[in-house]
KEMIGU-253656 format. One record per residue (C-alpha): residue in one letter; z, y, x; residue number from 1. Coordinates in Angstrom, 2 decimals. Layout:
BEGIN
PT   torvo        c3        c2        c1   dolum
PT       a         Z         Y         X     NUM
...
END
This chain:
BEGIN
PT   torvo        c3        c2        c1   dolum
PT       x      0.09     -0.07      0.05       1
PT       x     -0.89      3.53      1.22       2
PT       x      2.55      4.81      1.50       3
PT       x      5.83      4.41      3.56       4
PT       x      9.51      4.76      2.93       5
PT       x     11.52      7.49      4.55       6
PT       x     15.31      8.24      4.70       7
PT       x     16.60     10.53      1.90       8
PT       x     17.73     13.84      3.45       9
PT       x     18.57     17.19      2.36      10
PT       x     20.84     18.65     -0.48      11
PT       x     22.83     16.80     -3.17      12
PT       x     21.55     16.67     -6.68      13
PT       x     24.02     17.24     -9.60      14
PT       x     25.18     20.91     -9.51      15
PT       x     26.29     22.23    -12.95      16
PT       x     24.22     24.35    -15.20      17
PT       x     25.01     28.09    -15.04      18
PT       x     26.03     29.37    -18.58      19
PT       x     26.52     32.86    -19.76      20
PT       x     26.19     35.01    -22.96      21
PT       x     25.63     38.37    -21.22      22
PT       x     22.93     38.04    -18.63      23
PT       x     21.82     35.93    -15.87      24
PT       x     19.59     35.68    -12.68      25
PT       x     18.45     32.88    -10.51      26
PT       x     16.81     33.19     -7.06      27
PT       x     16.47     31.05     -3.95      28
PT       x     19.19     32.77     -1.98      29
PT       x     22.72     33.38     -3.04      30
PT       x     22.89     36.90     -1.57      31
PT       x     19.73     37.83     -3.59      32
PT       x     21.36     36.50     -6.74      33
PT       x     24.66     38.24     -6.18      34
PT       x     22.65     41.57     -5.64      35
PT       x     20.85     41.12     -8.88      36
PT       x     23.85     40.07    -10.93      37
PT       x     25.80     43.11     -9.57      38
PT       x     22.98     45.28    -10.95      39
PT       x     23.45     43.68    -14.42      40
PT       x     27.22     44.03    -14.16      41
PT       x     26.86     47.81    -13.52      42
PT       x     24.66     48.36    -16.58      43
PT       x     21.17     47.81    -15.11      44
PT       x     18.77     45.57    -16.93      45
PT       x     16.78     42.45    -15.89      46
PT       x     13.85     44.48    -14.36      47
PT       x     16.29     46.42    -12.28      48
PT       x     18.11     43.26    -11.14      49
PT       x     14.88     41.43    -10.33      50
PT       x     13.81     44.39     -8.02      51
PT       x     17.38     44.38     -6.26      52
PT       x     17.03     40.70     -5.79      53
PT       x     13.56     40.80     -4.51      54
PT       x     14.48     43.40     -2.03      55
PT       x     17.25     41.41     -0.47      56
PT       x     15.15     38.27     -0.28      57
PT       x     12.56     40.42      1.54      58
PT       x     15.19     40.69      4.25      59
PT       x     17.01     37.39      4.23      60
PT       x     13.99     35.19      3.43      61
PT       x     11.32     36.85      5.70      62
PT       x      9.27     33.66      5.98      63
PT       x      8.77     33.55      2.26      64
PT       x      8.42     37.10      1.10      65
PT       x      8.62     40.76      2.13      66
PT       x      7.50     44.22      1.38      67
PT       x      4.24     43.46      3.13      68
PT       x      3.26     41.02      0.41      69
PT       x      2.35     40.93     -3.37      70
PT       x      4.04     40.44     -6.61      71
PT       x      3.16     39.18    -10.02      72
PT       x      5.38     39.62    -13.13      73
PT       x      5.80     38.63    -16.67      74
PT       x      8.01     40.86    -18.51      75
PT       x      9.38     40.47    -22.18      76
PT       x     10.38     43.70    -23.80      77
PT       x     12.71     43.19    -26.68      78
PT       x     12.14     46.63    -27.97      79
PT       x      8.33     45.90    -28.67      80
PT       x      8.62     42.11    -28.80      81
PT       x      5.71     42.06    -26.28      82
PT       x      5.35     40.05    -23.22      83
PT       x      3.30     41.91    -20.47      84
PT       x      1.80     40.69    -17.32      85
PT       x      1.93     42.97    -14.16      86
PT       x     -0.45     42.49    -11.50      87
PT       x      0.97     43.74     -8.10      88
PT       x     -1.62     41.98     -5.91      89
PT       x     -3.46     43.95     -3.12      90
PT       x     -7.24     44.27     -2.29      91
PT       x     -9.39     43.85      0.71      92
PT       x    -10.13     46.95      2.67      93
PT       x    -13.24     48.66      1.45      94
PT       x    -15.09     48.17      4.71      95
PT       x    -14.32     44.32      4.97      96
PT       x    -16.75     41.82      3.41      97
PT       x    -17.91     38.25      3.62      98
PT       x    -20.94     39.25      5.87      99
PT       x    -18.68     41.04      8.34     100
PT       x    -16.40     37.98      8.71     101
PT       x    -19.33     35.54      8.96     102
PT       x    -20.90     37.72     11.62     103
PT       x    -17.66     37.21     13.78     104
PT       x    -18.63     33.43     13.80     105
PT       x    -16.34     32.21     10.85     106
PT       x    -17.81     29.77      8.35     107
PT       x    -14.70     29.96      6.17     108
PT       x    -12.05     32.57      5.97     109
PT       x     -9.39     32.53      8.72     110
PT       x     -6.06     31.17      7.75     111
PT       x     -3.93     33.67      9.88     112
PT       x     -4.36     37.05     11.68     113
PT       x     -5.60     40.40     10.86     114
PT       x     -8.59     39.56      8.88     115
PT       x     -6.43     37.90      6.21     116
PT       x     -4.30     40.94      5.47     117
PT       x     -4.83     42.74      2.22     118
PT       x     -3.17     45.75      0.88     119
PT       x      0.51     44.90     -0.04     120
PT       x      1.17     45.34     -3.61     121
PT       x      4.77     44.50     -3.93     122
PT       x      6.41     48.00     -3.49     123
PT       x      4.05     49.67     -5.75     124
PT       x      4.79     47.05     -8.43     125
PT       x      8.62     47.55     -8.04     126
PT       x      8.19     51.30     -8.80     127
PT       x      5.60     50.81    -11.60     128
PT       x      7.27     48.08    -13.46     129
PT       x     10.69     49.59    -12.88     130
PT       x      9.45     52.99    -14.42     131
PT       x      8.03     51.08    -17.37     132
PT       x     11.00     48.82    -18.07     133
PT       x     13.80     49.61    -15.79     134
PT       x     16.75     52.06    -15.76     135
PT       x     17.51     52.51    -12.19     136
PT       x     15.46     53.91     -9.34     137
PT       x     14.57     52.34     -5.98     138
PT       x     17.15     54.66     -4.13     139
PT       x     19.93     52.58     -5.89     140
PT       x     18.41     49.26     -6.10     141
PT       x     17.39     48.82     -2.33     142
PT       x     20.96     49.68     -1.03     143
PT       x     21.93     45.97     -0.54     144
PT       x     18.63     45.02      1.04     145
PT       x     18.84     47.98      3.56     146
PT       x     22.44     47.14      4.48     147
PT       x     21.45     43.45      5.18     148
PT       x     18.62     44.45      7.37     149
PT       x     20.76     47.10      9.09     150
PT       x     24.04     45.27      9.59     151
PT       x     22.51     41.89      9.77     152
PT       x     22.49     38.49      7.67     153
PT       x     23.30     34.98      8.54     154
PT       x     20.42     32.64      9.02     155
PT       x     20.47     29.63      6.60     156
PT       x     19.37     26.17      7.21     157
PT       x     16.14     26.93      5.30     158
PT       x     15.17     30.09      7.12     159
PT       x     16.06     28.20     10.43     160
PT       x     13.64     25.37      9.39     161
PT       x     10.78     27.80      8.67     162
PT       x     11.24     29.64     12.10     163
PT       x     11.21     26.36     13.95     164
PT       x      8.22     25.11     12.06     165
PT       x      6.36     28.57     12.92     166
PT       x      7.61     29.09     16.40     167
PT       x      4.13     29.37     17.87     168
PT       x      3.21     31.85     15.21     169
PT       x      6.36     34.04     15.87     170
PT       x      5.81     33.98     19.52     171
PT       x      2.18     34.97     19.35     172
PT       x      3.09     38.51     18.01     173
PT       x      5.31     40.60     20.24     174
PT       x      7.01     42.28     17.22     175
PT       x      7.81     38.99     15.42     176
PT       x      9.02     37.39     18.71     177
PT       x     11.33     40.18     19.26     178
PT       x     12.79     39.87     15.77     179
PT       x     13.19     36.06     15.59     180
PT       x     12.80     34.48     19.03     181
PT       x     14.10     36.94     21.57     182
PT       x     16.86     35.06     23.57     183
PT       x     15.96     31.84     21.77     184
PT       x     14.61     30.93     18.27     185
PT       x     16.86     31.98     15.35     186
PT       x     19.14     29.07     14.41     187
PT       x     21.18     28.43     11.32     188
PT       x     24.46     30.46     11.60     189
PT       x     22.93     33.20     13.92     190
PT       x     23.17     36.78     12.69     191
PT       x     19.66     38.55     12.55     192
PT       x     19.28     42.27     12.25     193
PT       x     16.07     44.08     11.44     194
PT       x     16.87     47.69     11.96     195
PT       x     13.25     48.69     11.70     196
PT       x     12.90     47.16      8.26     197
PT       x     16.12     48.87      7.35     198
PT       x     14.62     52.24      8.25     199
PT       x     11.50     51.40      6.13     200
PT       x     13.56     50.43      3.23     201
PT       x     15.39     53.65      3.70     202
PT       x     12.19     55.65      3.69     203
PT       x     11.26     53.93      0.35     204
PT       x     14.72     54.77     -1.10     205
PT       x     14.11     58.38     -0.19     206
PT       x     10.48     58.86     -0.97     207
PT       x      9.70     55.99     -3.51     208
PT       x      6.47     53.89     -3.24     209
PT       x      4.55     56.75     -1.67     210
PT       x      6.62     56.57      1.48     211
PT       x      5.11     53.02      1.95     212
PT       x      1.55     53.75      1.06     213
PT       x      1.32     56.99      3.02     214
PT       x      3.04     58.68      5.92     215
PT       x      4.27     56.79      9.08     216
PT       x      4.70     53.30      7.48     217
PT       x      0.94     53.32      6.20     218
PT       x     -0.07     54.75      9.47     219
PT       x      1.60     52.08     11.40     220
PT       x      0.01     49.41      9.18     221
PT       x     -3.46     50.76      9.66     222
PT       x     -2.96     51.37     13.46     223
PT       x     -1.76     47.66     13.98     224
PT       x     -4.42     46.10     11.89     225
PT       x     -7.26     48.25     13.30     226
PT       x     -6.37     47.30     16.78     227
PT       x     -6.73     43.74     15.73     228
PT       x    -10.06     44.04     13.95     229
PT       x     -9.08     44.81     10.27     230
PT       x    -10.67     48.02      9.05     231
PT       x     -7.83     48.94      6.64     232
PT       x     -7.53     52.63      6.08     233
PT       x     -5.00     55.08      4.65     234
PT       x     -7.30     55.48      1.60     235
PT       x     -7.12     51.68      1.10     236
PT       x     -3.31     51.77      1.05     237
PT       x     -3.11     54.85     -1.11     238
PT       x     -5.41     53.26     -3.79     239
PT       x     -2.98     50.39     -4.42     240
PT       x     -1.97     50.25     -8.08     241
PT       x     -0.27     47.83    -10.46     242
PT       x     -2.38     46.72    -13.35     243
PT       x     -0.79     46.03    -16.76     244
PT       x     -2.49     42.92    -18.24     245
PT       x     -2.20     40.58    -21.21     246
PT       x     -0.96     37.14    -20.55     247
PT       x     -2.94     34.13    -21.29     248
PT       x     -1.44     31.24    -23.37     249
PT       x     -1.99     27.82    -24.76     250
PT       x      0.02     26.33    -27.67     251
PT       x      2.17     23.37    -26.95     252
PT       x      4.94     21.65    -29.01     253
PT       x      5.43     24.69    -31.19     254
PT       x      5.69     26.98    -28.16     255
PT       x      3.18     29.17    -26.38     256
PT       x      2.83     28.54    -22.60     257
PT       x      2.46     32.03    -21.45     258
PT       x      1.08     32.68    -17.91     259
PT       x     -0.41     35.61    -15.73     260
PT       x     -4.18     36.03    -16.12     261
PT       x     -6.69     35.90    -13.22     262
PT       x     -6.89     36.82    -10.42     263
PT       x     -3.72     34.66    -10.68     264
PT       x     -4.01     30.90    -11.02     265
PT       x     -1.33     31.11    -13.81     266
PT       x     -3.59     29.48    -16.41     267
PT       x     -3.61     26.21    -14.55     268
PT       x     -0.12     25.13    -15.86     269
PT       x     -1.01     25.91    -19.51     270
PT       x     -4.38     24.09    -19.14     271
PT       x     -2.56     20.98    -17.84     272
PT       x     -0.04     20.93    -20.56     273
PT       x     -2.62     21.46    -23.18     274
PT       x     -4.65     18.48    -21.89     275
PT       x     -1.35     16.41    -21.98     276
PT       x     -0.10     17.56    -25.30     277
PT       x     -0.37     14.17    -26.93     278
PT       x      0.90     12.21    -23.89     279
PT       x      4.67     13.36    -23.83     280
PT       x      5.83      9.92    -25.03     281
PT       x      3.92      7.98    -22.29     282
PT       x      5.84      5.99    -19.87     283
PT       x      6.63      7.68    -16.49     284
PT       x      3.86      5.83    -14.65     285
PT       x      1.19      6.81    -17.20     286
PT       x      2.37     10.38    -17.67     287
PT       x      2.51     10.86    -13.90     288
PT       x     -1.14      9.58    -13.48     289
PT       x     -2.49     11.59    -16.48     290
PT       x     -0.58     14.70    -15.06     291
PT       x     -2.11     14.25    -11.54     292
PT       x     -5.68     13.80    -13.01     293
PT       x     -5.25     16.63    -15.29     294
PT       x     -4.17     18.78    -12.29     295
PT       x     -7.26     17.98    -10.48     296
PT       x     -9.48     18.92    -13.53     297
PT       x     -7.65     22.22    -13.98     298
PT       x     -8.03     23.01    -10.22     299
PT       x    -11.73     22.28    -10.39     300
PT       x    -12.17     24.75    -13.17     301
PT       x     -9.86     27.30    -11.29     302
PT       x    -11.94     27.09     -8.09     303
PT       x    -15.20     27.58     -9.77     304
PT       x    -14.14     30.30    -12.18     305
PT       x    -10.97     32.20    -11.46     306
PT       x    -11.16     35.47     -9.26     307
PT       x    -10.83     39.06     -9.51     308
PT       x    -11.51     39.74    -13.19     309
PT       x    -14.41     42.14    -12.51     310
PT       x    -16.22     39.62    -10.30     311
PT       x    -15.91     36.86    -12.98     312
PT       x    -19.16     36.13    -15.05     313
PT       x    -16.97     35.57    -18.12     314
PT       x    -13.30     35.32    -19.04     315
PT       x    -11.40     31.98    -19.09     316
PT       x    -10.72     31.96    -22.63     317
PT       x    -13.16     29.02    -23.28     318
PT       x    -11.08     26.94    -20.95     319
PT       x     -7.96     27.38    -22.94     320
PT       x     -9.37     26.41    -26.29     321
PT       x     -7.98     23.06    -27.77     322
PT       x    -11.48     21.54    -27.87     323
PT       x    -12.10     22.30    -24.15     324
PT       x     -8.74     20.99    -23.16     325
PT       x     -9.36     17.83    -25.30     326
PT       x    -12.74     17.40    -23.57     327
PT       x    -11.09     17.51    -20.20     328
PT       x     -8.57     15.02    -21.27     329
PT       x    -11.23     12.64    -22.24     330
PT       x    -12.60     12.70    -18.66     331
PT       x     -9.35     11.07    -17.30     332
PT       x     -9.63      7.31    -16.55     333
PT       x     -6.41      5.78    -17.69     334
PT       x     -6.63      3.20    -15.01     335
PT       x     -8.30      4.91    -11.85     336
PT       x     -7.99      8.03    -10.06     337
PT       x    -10.66     10.50     -9.40     338
PT       x    -10.96     12.02     -5.89     339
PT       x    -11.79     15.56     -5.25     340
PT       x    -12.21     18.12     -2.49     341
PT       x     -8.98     19.16     -0.82     342
PT       x     -7.26     22.23     -2.49     343
PT       x     -6.13     25.11     -0.52     344
PT       x     -3.32     24.75      1.87     345
PT       x      0.36     25.52      1.33     346
PT       x      2.20     28.69      1.04     347
PT       x      5.56     30.11      0.97     348
PT       x      6.86     32.39     -1.83     349
PT       x      9.87     33.24     -3.77     350
PT       x     10.59     33.25     -7.44     351
PT       x     13.20     35.31     -9.40     352
PT       x     14.04     34.82    -13.05     353
PT       x     16.32     37.11    -14.97     354
PT       x     17.47     37.79    -18.58     355
PT       x     19.76     40.57    -19.69     356
PT       x     22.04     41.11    -22.74     357
PT       x     19.34     42.88    -24.73     358
PT       x     17.00     39.94    -24.45     359
PT       x     14.71     41.54    -21.81     360
PT       x     13.32     38.60    -19.60     361
PT       x     11.58     38.68    -16.23     362
PT       x      9.75     36.11    -14.21     363
PT       x      8.78     37.57    -10.88     364
PT       x      6.90     35.78     -8.01     365
PT       x      6.51     37.62     -4.65     366
PT       x      5.08     36.36     -1.53     367
PT       x      3.46     36.71      1.91     368
PT       x      1.24     33.72      1.09     369
PT       x      1.96     31.30      4.03     370
PT       x      5.24     31.39      6.21     371
PT       x      5.51     34.67      7.69     372
PT       x      2.15     35.70      6.23     373
PT       x     -0.44     36.69      8.74     374
PT       x      2.01     36.45     11.50     375
PT       x      1.55     40.20     12.18     376
PT       x      4.40     42.66     12.11     377
PT       x      3.35     46.36     11.60     378
PT       x      4.50     48.02     14.72     379
PT       x      7.78     49.82     14.42     380
PT       x      8.35     48.92     10.75     381
PT       x      9.95     45.37     10.88     382
PT       x      7.35     44.51      8.09     383
PT       x      5.46     41.28      8.14     384
PT       x      2.11     41.55      6.59     385
PT       x      0.60     39.01      4.08     386
PT       x     -2.22     36.63      4.80     387
PT       x     -3.42     36.62      1.09     388
PT       x     -6.91     37.21      2.04     389
PT       x     -7.08     33.78      3.39     390
PT       x     -7.74     32.74     -0.15     391
PT       x    -11.08     34.49     -0.31     392
PT       x    -14.29     32.55      0.08     393
PT       x    -17.34     33.61      2.33     394
PT       x    -20.02     32.00      0.09     395
PT       x    -22.19     34.68     -1.28     396
PT       x    -22.44     34.43     -5.04     397
PT       x    -19.07     32.75     -5.49     398
PT       x    -16.69     34.77     -7.95     399
PT       x    -14.00     34.81     -5.29     400
PT       x    -16.25     35.80     -2.33     401
PT       x    -14.58     38.37     -0.07     402
PT       x    -15.66     41.95     -0.77     403
PT       x    -14.39     45.44      0.00     404
PT       x    -11.84     46.69     -2.53     405
PT       x    -11.59     43.16     -4.13     406
PT       x     -8.51     41.03     -5.04     407
PT       x     -8.43     37.36     -4.01     408
PT       x     -7.75     34.48     -6.24     409
PT       x     -3.95     34.21     -6.18     410
PT       x     -1.51     31.38     -6.46     411
PT       x      1.36     33.41     -7.71     412
PT       x      2.10     32.22    -11.22     413
PT       x      5.14     33.62    -13.19     414
PT       x      5.62     31.63    -16.41     415
PT       x      7.39     31.73    -19.75     416
PT       x      7.59     29.46    -22.68     417
PT       x      7.80     31.56    -25.95     418
PT       x      8.70     30.57    -29.47     419
PT       x      7.66     32.85    -32.28     420
PT       x      6.71     35.36    -29.48     421
PT       x     10.12     35.42    -27.72     422
PT       x     11.06     33.75    -24.53     423
PT       x     12.78     30.29    -24.66     424
PT       x     12.36     29.39    -21.17     425
PT       x     11.79     31.76    -18.21     426
PT       x     10.72     30.14    -14.92     427
PT       x      8.99     30.41    -11.76     428
PT       x      8.57     28.70     -8.32     429
PT       x      7.08     29.01     -4.84     430
PT       x      4.68     26.42     -3.61     431
PT       x      1.01     27.77     -3.61     432
PT       x     -1.06     25.08     -5.49     433
PT       x      2.23     23.34     -6.14     434
PT       x      3.45     26.20     -8.41     435
PT       x      1.75     24.94    -11.64     436
PT       x      2.53     21.40    -10.82     437
PT       x      6.19     22.04    -10.55     438
PT       x      6.05     24.08    -13.78     439
PT       x      4.28     21.33    -15.72     440
PT       x      6.98     18.75    -14.46     441
PT       x      9.81     21.18    -15.43     442
PT       x      8.40     21.64    -18.98     443
PT       x      8.03     17.94    -19.34     444
PT       x     11.52     17.21    -18.19     445
PT       x     13.13     19.65    -20.47     446
PT       x     11.01     19.20    -23.57     447
PT       x      9.78     15.55    -23.46     448
PT       x     12.47     13.87    -21.47     449
PT       x     15.50     15.78    -22.88     450
PT       x     16.98     16.98    -19.53     451
PT       x     19.07     20.11    -19.26     452
PT       x     17.47     22.95    -17.12     453
PT       x     19.47     22.04    -14.02     454
PT       x     18.70     18.28    -14.24     455
PT       x     14.96     19.05    -14.74     456
PT       x     14.98     21.12    -11.54     457
PT       x     16.85     18.36     -9.62     458
PT       x     14.64     15.60    -10.76     459
PT       x     12.43     14.05     -8.10     460
PT       x      8.90     15.62     -8.08     461
PT       x      5.36     14.81     -7.01     462
PT       x      2.74     17.36     -5.66     463
PT       x     -0.92     16.80     -5.43     464
PT       x     -2.94     18.08     -2.34     465
PT       x     -0.25     20.31     -1.12     466
PT       x     -1.66     20.47      2.48     467
PT       x     -5.37     20.63      2.87     468
PT       x     -5.05     20.17      6.67     469
PT       x     -3.30     16.85      6.58     470
PT       x     -4.74     13.36      6.34     471
PT       x     -3.05     13.40      2.59     472
PT       x     -5.21     16.42      1.40     473
PT       x     -6.29     14.15     -1.48     474
PT       x     -2.84     12.50     -2.01     475
PT       x     -0.11     12.65     -4.18     476
PT       x      3.20     13.29     -2.32     477
PT       x      6.39     12.31     -3.82     478
PT       x     10.21     12.63     -2.97     479
PT       x     11.96      9.66     -1.54     480
PT       x     13.92      9.11     -4.66     481
PT       x     10.86      9.18     -6.88     482
PT       x     10.92      5.87     -9.11     483
PT       x      9.39      3.18     -6.82     484
PT       x      7.89      1.47     -9.85     485
PT       x      5.96      4.48    -10.56     486
PT       x      4.86      4.89     -6.98     487
PT       x      3.71      1.33     -6.83     488
PT       x      1.79      1.89    -10.18     489
PT       x      0.06      5.01     -8.87     490
PT       x     -1.12      3.06     -5.81     491
PT       x     -2.48      0.42     -7.98     492
PT       x     -4.57      3.05     -9.93     493
PT       x     -6.08      4.20     -6.51     494
PT       x     -3.97      7.13     -5.71     495
PT       x     -2.95      7.76     -1.96     496
PT       x      0.73      8.27     -2.07     497
PT       x      2.87      9.76      0.60     498
PT       x      6.59      9.64      0.47     499
PT       x      8.39     12.59      1.91     500
PT       x     12.14     13.32      2.29     501
PT       x     14.08     14.31     -0.76     502
PT       x     14.27     18.17     -1.24     503
PT       x     11.40     18.68      1.25     504
PT       x     10.04     22.21      0.92     505
PT       x      6.67     20.93     -0.09     506
PT       x      7.89     20.48     -3.55     507
PT       x      8.69     24.11     -4.25     508
PT       x     11.81     26.14     -4.98     509
PT       x     11.99     26.63     -8.76     510
PT       x     14.37     28.51    -10.95     511
PT       x     14.60     28.71    -14.73     512
PT       x     16.77     30.22    -17.52     513
PT       x     16.76     28.62    -21.03     514
PT       x     17.52     30.94    -23.96     515
PT       x     19.36     29.46    -26.82     516
PT       x     18.81     32.14    -29.57     517
PT       x     20.78     30.19    -32.20     518
PT       x     23.91     30.29    -30.09     519
PT       x     23.29     33.52    -28.17     520
PT       x     23.63     31.83    -24.78     521
PT       x     21.79     31.31    -21.54     522
PT       x     21.49     28.24    -19.38     523
PT       x     20.35     28.62    -15.90     524
PT       x     19.18     26.28    -13.11     525
PT       x     18.61     26.84     -9.40     526
PT       x     16.51     24.61     -7.16     527
PT       x     18.56     22.45     -4.65     528
PT       x     15.44     22.71     -2.30     529
PT       x     16.60     26.04     -1.21     530
PT       x     19.75     28.21     -0.71     531
PT       x     19.42     28.79     -4.53     532
PT       x     21.98     30.22     -6.97     533
PT       x     21.73     30.83    -10.79     534
PT       x     24.56     33.16    -11.80     535
PT       x     25.51     34.77    -15.09     536
PT       x     27.97     37.60    -16.01     537
END
């Protein structure tokens, strides 16, 4: 059989569900959760809390996110009873296109380096979404993050793991080497300070988002990138804007699976759940096989159709219709797997979910894309710049082809399950192409297996095609405690199965808050695969 057993390692499953009636936030790091809940405790709302938590994560989880990255949001407004998507993703420099990259000898987009850097959208989205829905300004909300950057934070096992895994990348850039590898690579228990990032955060506190997109920070970003071959200009940065959009959704079990529209891949999870709407009672082996095959079909549709909306030949509404999803479901062979080309490589990201006492709900996903993004720190700022442009294509005519001023197809996928238009489950995860897969398994665990939110997050997961550079690019990776009967069955149907340690980061860091409107309470779960904490008032 094409799999091998490994030792179970990592965290311990079985933490308790967090419960509250007044507000809650969950994130992958306890310091970020504490900062967000403190905002709620002082009268701020869920949007305010999410911004404060994200800012702390930008300091203490620098491999996963940062102010040099992008942010995509779903926000439910209890005053208007409307769920809104906010697109805080950045664009390629106006002077950069596929022909220019091909002329440099590339047949596909590079994975790291200056050419992969797009304009960071995170900070602009903090200000824009905060002004639309929040009650506090950035001067107040960024105080904890600036303090951790200035005074230092303790490196966790998770951050130490990502530093070790990316040592060569960190040492290749003088700025990143100075921050995380001078005097030895940062280890768990070390104290790390990023004084220049603290100064950048201080500038944003004083001057708002404009202090990031113009002035010394913007000049440092452009000067750093220009010296390395990226033609980003001050005008490119100044043009960054957050777009308000309408979520896409698919009906499922009396709920709406709401997701961010393209350029996000958010619609993949609703598509998969829509394909599997009649398979919830299937045995674990059957359901897992059906889910993996549905994920392949949804990825095929994503890769062919999803892109910057202005570059798409048509919207994706037809893909979300019941008859289209049923037709895709009929293509699944119940006994044999279908192979497909490798999906894109892994990423690192953070997810924050928050609900406040008024019923406002937030799912926020923010990211540098891969660990430490492009690997480039803008000189003198302490800011890692994302490599989101690596997701562009170089084939002319493809909707996701690199073009000046264009946004790439995006893996960030904030999610909510709505009942009668109001959120019942608010969730999100890191994991690149694994994000919709984790979301599908979470919804299945809660609504079809009867698990509470924490047990659903704890449950062993699979992920298909997580690493396109590995021998298992067309494989199903499973955690070591995944049911061996199911694993053997998957192998019998032709799946290549790789068993990884329990709690491996390949399976994402997911968080969720379930809203019980009848009782007026919240139940939160945090992923044991990170330094996560769900905490209520």
